[in-house]
KETOR-808592 format. One line per field, with one value per residue (C-alpha): x, y, z; residue in three letters. Coordinates in nm, 2 decimals, always signed. Example, Ala and Ser with C-alpha at 12.3 -4.5 7.8 and 13.67 -1.06 7.14 Angstrom:
2
xx	(+1.23  +1.37)
yy	(-0.45  -0.11)
zz	(+0.78  +0.71)
r	(ala  ser)
***
This chain:
188
xx	(-0.28  +0.05  +0.06  -0.32  -0.48  -0.87  -1.16  -1.46  -1.78  -2.00  -2.36  -2.56  -2.87  -2.82  -2.88  -3.18  -3.44  -3.34  -3.26  -3.15  -2.73  -2.57  -2.24  -1.98  -1.58  -1.25  -0.91  -0.66  -0.31  -0.08  +0.27  +0.37  +0.34  +0.47  +0.38  +0.59  +0.97  +0.87  +0.76  +0.59  +0.51  +0.19  +0.28  -0.19  -0.23  -0.53  -0.91  -1.22  -1.58  -1.85  -2.17  -2.30  -2.63  -2.83  -2.88  -3.11  -2.78  -2.55  -2.38  -2.29  -2.02  -1.93  -1.68  -1.32  -0.99  -0.82  -0.43  -0.11  +0.16  +0.57  +0.80  +1.11  +1.10  +1.15  +1.43  +1.63  +1.57  +1.43  +1.07  +0.79  +0.46  +0.11  -0.26  -0.43  -0.79  -0.92  -1.27  -1.41  -1.65  -1.71  -1.90  -2.02  -2.30  -2.47  -2.42  -2.16  -2.32  -2.40  -2.18  -1.86  -1.69  -1.99  -1.76  -1.46  -1.35  -1.41  -1.63  -1.64  -1.88  -2.10  -1.93  -2.19  -2.16  -2.28  -1.93  -1.74  -1.43  -1.34  -0.92  -0.98  -1.09  -0.91  -0.57  -0.72  -0.80  -0.47  -0.31  -0.49  -0.46  -0.07  +0.10  +0.29  +0.57  +0.60  +0.75  +0.90  +0.79  +0.59  +0.95  +1.18  +1.51  +1.66  +1.95  +2.30  +2.35  +2.73  +2.79  +2.47  +2.45  +2.05  +1.93  +1.72  +1.94  +2.09  +2.34  +2.60  +2.86  +2.84  +2.57  +2.76  +3.13  +2.95  +2.77  +3.09  +3.29  +3.05  +3.09  +3.47  +3.48  +3.51  +3.19  +3.01  +2.83  +2.91  +3.27  +3.44  +3.29  +3.51  +3.83  +3.61  +3.79  +3.46  +3.64  +3.47  +3.47  +3.35  +3.03  +2.78)
yy	(+1.42  +1.53  +1.68  +1.61  +1.98  +1.95  +1.86  +2.06  +1.95  +2.16  +2.05  +2.42  +2.27  +1.96  +1.64  +1.88  +1.52  +1.23  +0.95  +1.23  +1.10  +1.21  +1.12  +1.27  +1.21  +1.38  +1.46  +1.53  +1.64  +1.47  +1.43  +1.20  +1.02  +0.85  +0.56  +0.58  +0.56  +0.44  +0.74  +0.67  +0.92  +0.89  +0.94  +1.04  +1.19  +0.98  +1.02  +0.94  +0.82  +0.89  +0.86  +1.12  +1.03  +1.21  +0.97  +1.16  +1.25  +1.29  +1.20  +0.90  +0.89  +0.55  +0.48  +0.45  +0.59  +0.49  +0.56  +0.41  +0.47  +0.37  +0.24  +0.12  -0.25  -0.38  -0.66  -0.54  -0.18  -0.12  +0.03  -0.17  -0.05  -0.09  +0.04  +0.12  +0.08  +0.21  +0.18  +0.51  +0.52  +0.82  +0.95  +1.36  +1.43  +1.69  +1.81  +1.67  +1.42  +1.42  +1.10  +1.20  +0.85  +0.69  +0.77  +0.57  +0.64  +1.00  +1.15  +1.39  +1.73  +1.89  +2.20  +2.57  +2.65  +2.30  +2.15  +1.81  +1.73  +1.43  +1.48  +1.30  +1.01  +0.95  +1.01  +0.66  +0.48  +0.56  +0.48  +0.14  +0.03  +0.08  -0.27  -0.33  -0.50  -0.32  -0.58  -0.53  -0.84  -1.11  -1.34  -1.09  -1.28  -0.99  -0.87  -1.11  -1.04  -1.07  -0.87  -0.67  -0.83  -0.81  -1.18  -1.17  -1.07  -1.40  -1.60  -1.42  -1.70  -1.59  -1.86  -2.13  -2.06  -2.00  -2.29  -2.48  -2.29  -2.41  -2.81  -2.79  -2.59  -2.76  -2.58  -2.85  -3.11  -3.37  -3.23  -3.55  -3.77  -3.64  -3.86  -4.17  -4.51  -4.80  -5.10  -5.29  -5.66  -5.69  -5.94  -5.71)
zz	(+0.52  +0.38  -0.01  -0.07  -0.12  +0.01  -0.21  -0.10  -0.23  -0.20  -0.14  -0.18  -0.31  -0.30  -0.10  +0.07  +0.16  +0.24  +0.02  -0.23  -0.37  -0.62  -0.82  -0.85  -1.01  -1.04  -0.97  -0.70  -0.84  -0.67  -0.76  -0.48  -0.15  +0.15  +0.44  +0.65  +0.51  +0.17  -0.13  -0.43  -0.76  -0.91  -1.30  -1.37  -0.98  -0.80  -0.98  -0.76  -0.85  -0.54  -0.47  -0.22  -0.04  +0.25  +0.57  +0.75  +1.04  +0.74  +0.42  +0.33  +0.08  -0.12  -0.44  -0.52  -0.59  -0.87  -0.91  -1.06  -0.85  -0.83  -0.63  -0.51  -0.55  -0.19  -0.27  -0.53  -0.53  -0.88  -0.98  -0.91  -1.02  -0.84  -0.91  -0.63  -0.63  -0.28  -0.12  +0.04  +0.26  +0.49  +0.74  +0.75  +1.03  +1.02  +1.37  +1.67  +1.86  +2.21  +2.28  +2.11  +2.29  +2.10  +1.77  +1.84  +1.45  +1.49  +1.26  +0.97  +1.02  +0.78  +0.78  +0.85  +0.44  +0.34  +0.18  +0.26  +0.21  +0.06  +0.09  +0.44  +0.27  -0.05  +0.16  +0.38  +0.02  -0.10  +0.22  +0.29  -0.07  -0.10  -0.04  +0.24  +0.05  -0.35  -0.58  -0.92  -0.98  -0.77  -0.84  -0.73  -0.66  -0.46  -0.39  -0.40  +0.05  -0.04  -0.33  -0.33  -0.74  -0.87  -0.90  -1.12  -1.40  -1.30  -1.01  -0.93  -0.77  -0.47  -0.28  -0.45  -0.30  +0.08  +0.06  -0.11  +0.19  +0.47  +0.33  +0.34  +0.70  +1.03  +1.17  +0.95  +1.16  +0.91  +0.86  +1.10  +0.88  +0.60  +0.65  +0.76  +0.57  +0.53  +0.44  +0.13  +0.17  -0.15  -0.08  -0.13)
r	(met  glu  gly  ile  gln  pro  val  ala  ile  asp  leu  thr  asp  arg  leu  glu  asn  pro  gly  asp  ser  phe  ser  leu  thr  gly  arg  val  asp  ile  asp  thr  tyr  ser  thr  gly  glu  lys  ser  phe  ser  leu  ala  asp  gly  val  cys  tyr  asp  val  val  leu  thr  asn  ala  gly  asp  gly  ile  leu  val  thr  gly  leu  val  arg  ala  gly  ala  glu  gly  ala  cys  asp  arg  cys  leu  glu  pro  ala  his  phe  asp  ile  ala  gly  glu  ile  glu  glu  tyr  tyr  leu  phe  glu  glu  pro  glu  asp  ala  glu  glu  tyr  glu  asp  gly  phe  glu  leu  val  thr  pro  glu  arg  thr  val  asp  leu  ser  gly  ala  ile  trp  asp  ala  met  val  met  asp  thr  pro  phe  val  val  leu  cys  arg  pro  asp  cys  ala  gly  leu  cys  pro  thr  cys  gly  ala  asn  leu  asn  glu  gly  pro  cys  gly  cys  ala  glu  ala  ala  glu  gln  ala  trp  val  asp  ser  asp  asp  asn  pro  phe  ala  ala  leu  arg  asn  leu  lys  leu  glu  asp  asp  gly  asp  ala)
***
């Protein structure tokens, strides 16, 4: 996980018996994060609100991650804001399982010091809730592919000019009909 510090939760004297649980809220100070080739800024970091429960053979962590992120619009490249509200659901085993292959998604362990690190679960929730296509607004018109003008600010005229050039060109399948003269017999 790039850019996120460990979020170690000490379980000493907590969650000693199956069924025990406690709630925890906190904030991770992170300014930016990336997914693929896209980078996003986080003005206020990432807030988390989780419940840790002793499930007998491990600790179940469930909750939410919230943040306000900003990146470049995928259509017009202007700043685009979106909210992250991802779900955390992670299971930390007390002991390594005998058959590790049984856990196809892998597994996390409670450390011998009785701590769990939530940074991986927080990171996963953030990335999973980041939109694949980031838009400044749902109806963003994007950039003109000819001149590069931001079409959200108004039409640039390139589309109309290109359409008229196509109509006037010989590539138009109806160009052969351009010079067709129909006789008008006047009886219609």
